C-alpha positions as CSV (number, residue, x, y, z in Angstrom):
1,M,13.0,-4.6,40.8
2,K,9.4,-5.9,40.4
3,K,8.0,-9.4,40.9
4,I,6.0,-10.9,38.0
5,N,4.3,-14.2,37.6
6,L,5.6,-16.0,34.4
7,R,2.3,-17.9,34.3
8,D,0.6,-14.7,33.3
9,Y,2.9,-14.2,30.2
10,Y,3.7,-17.8,29.2
11,P,0.8,-20.2,28.6
12,Y,3.0,-23.3,29.1
13,Y,3.6,-22.6,32.8
14,T,1.0,-24.7,34.8
15,Q,2.1,-23.3,38.2
16,D,2.9,-20.0,39.4
17,M,6.5,-19.0,38.9
18,I,7.3,-15.6,40.6
19,V,10.6,-13.9,39.5
20,E,12.1,-10.6,40.0
21,V,12.9,-8.6,37.0
22,P,14.1,-5.1,36.4
23,D,11.5,-2.3,36.1
24,E,12.2,-1.8,32.4
25,V,11.5,-5.5,31.6
26,A,8.3,-5.4,33.7
27,L,7.2,-2.4,31.8
28,L,7.9,-4.0,28.4
29,L,6.0,-7.2,29.5
30,R,3.0,-5.0,30.7
31,E,3.1,-3.2,27.3
32,Y,3.1,-6.5,25.5
33,M,0.0,-7.6,27.4
34,L,-1.8,-4.4,26.6
35,L,-0.9,-4.6,22.9
36,E,-2.1,-8.2,22.8
37,E,-5.4,-7.3,24.5
38,A,-5.9,-4.3,22.1
39,Y,-5.3,-6.7,19.2
40,R,-7.8,-9.2,20.6
41,I,-10.5,-6.5,21.0
42,R,-9.9,-5.3,17.4
43,T,-10.3,-8.6,15.9
44,Y,-13.5,-9.2,18.0
45,R,-14.9,-5.9,17.1
46,Y,-14.3,-6.1,13.4
47,K,-14.9,-9.8,13.2
48,A,-11.6,-10.4,11.7
49,F,-10.6,-13.9,11.2
50,Y,-7.3,-12.9,9.6
51,S,-4.4,-10.8,10.7
52,L,-5.0,-7.1,10.7
53,D,-1.3,-6.5,10.6
54,R,-0.6,-8.0,7.2
55,D,0.4,-5.8,4.3
56,E,-0.3,-8.2,1.5
57,G,-3.7,-6.8,0.6
58,I,-5.9,-9.2,2.3
59,E,-8.4,-6.5,3.2
60,R,-8.4,-5.2,-0.4
61,E,-8.9,-8.7,-1.8
62,I,-11.8,-9.3,0.5
63,L,-13.6,-6.1,-0.6
64,Q,-12.9,-6.6,-4.4
65,K,-15.0,-9.1,-6.3
66,P,-13.0,-11.4,-8.5
67,L,-12.9,-10.5,-12.2
68,N,-14.6,-12.8,-14.7
69,P,-12.6,-13.8,-17.9
70,A,-14.4,-11.2,-19.9
71,E,-13.4,-8.3,-17.5
72,I,-9.8,-9.7,-17.5
73,W,-9.7,-9.7,-21.4
74,E,-11.2,-6.2,-21.4
75,Q,-8.6,-4.9,-19.0
76,R,-5.8,-6.4,-21.1
77,Q,-7.2,-4.8,-24.2
78,M,-7.5,-1.4,-22.6
79,T,-3.9,-1.7,-21.2
80,E,-2.6,-2.6,-24.6
81,L,-4.5,0.3,-26.2
82,I,-3.0,2.7,-23.6
83,Y,0.4,1.5,-24.2
84,K,0.0,1.9,-28.0
85,G,-1.2,5.4,-27.5
86,L,1.7,6.2,-25.3
87,S,4.2,4.8,-27.9
88,K,2.9,7.4,-30.4
89,L,4.2,10.2,-28.1
90,P,7.6,11.7,-28.0
91,V,9.9,10.0,-25.5
92,K,10.0,12.9,-23.0
93,Q,6.2,13.2,-22.9
94,R,5.8,9.5,-22.6
95,Q,8.2,9.2,-19.7
96,R,6.6,12.2,-17.9
97,I,3.0,10.9,-18.3
98,Y,4.1,7.5,-17.3
99,A,5.9,8.8,-14.2
100,H,3.0,11.0,-13.2
101,F,0.0,8.6,-13.8
102,F,1.6,5.1,-13.5
103,L,4.2,5.7,-10.8
104,G,2.4,8.4,-8.9
105,M,5.0,11.0,-8.9
106,S,4.0,14.6,-8.7
107,K,4.9,17.0,-11.4
108,A,7.2,18.9,-9.1
109,D,9.1,15.6,-8.3
110,I,9.4,14.8,-12.1
111,A,10.8,18.4,-12.6
112,R,13.3,17.9,-9.8
113,A,14.4,14.5,-11.1
114,E,14.9,15.9,-14.6
115,G,16.4,19.1,-13.4
116,T,13.8,21.2,-15.3
117,D,11.1,23.6,-14.4
118,A,7.8,22.3,-13.1
119,S,5.8,24.5,-15.5
120,S,7.6,22.8,-18.5
121,V,6.7,19.4,-17.0
122,R,3.1,20.5,-16.6
123,K,2.8,21.8,-20.1
124,S,4.5,18.8,-21.6
125,I,2.1,16.4,-19.7
126,N,-0.9,18.5,-20.8
127,R,0.2,18.4,-24.5
128,G,0.8,14.7,-24.3
129,L,-2.7,14.1,-22.8
130,H,-4.2,16.3,-25.6
131,Q,-2.4,14.1,-28.3
132,L,-3.6,10.9,-26.5
133,K,-7.1,12.3,-26.7
134,K,-6.9,12.9,-30.4
135,Y,-5.4,9.4,-30.9
136,F,-8.2,7.6,-29.0
137,E,-10.8,9.7,-30.8
138,K,-9.5,8.4,-34.2
139,I,-9.8,4.7,-33.0
């Protein structure tokens, strides 16, 4: 059993309040204090005025400049053009290209999911990309 001062851990205590707690609890409270101090140092060091623990893309949004309307329109046109090109491909090639480039699946993962050989997936994707290249050269 260890004695701890609750005033060190809880800011609303105005006077010292000494209590005995099991060693595990004291260890957890000490770990909590160390993590809080490490977080405070990180926010000071990186001049972060927002939470570094968030997963919602705050850091990415800060680093990327907002798009102007012309860029947004251009992106939409490019996306539409890509989807039109993909629609000209056979279904199997389209699905494989979409899975590889848009969903980020590896060619081996696609082959495993389809129950086929990885080399056939590679060849299919390459043929599809070649057909897309021809389609975009015509436009």
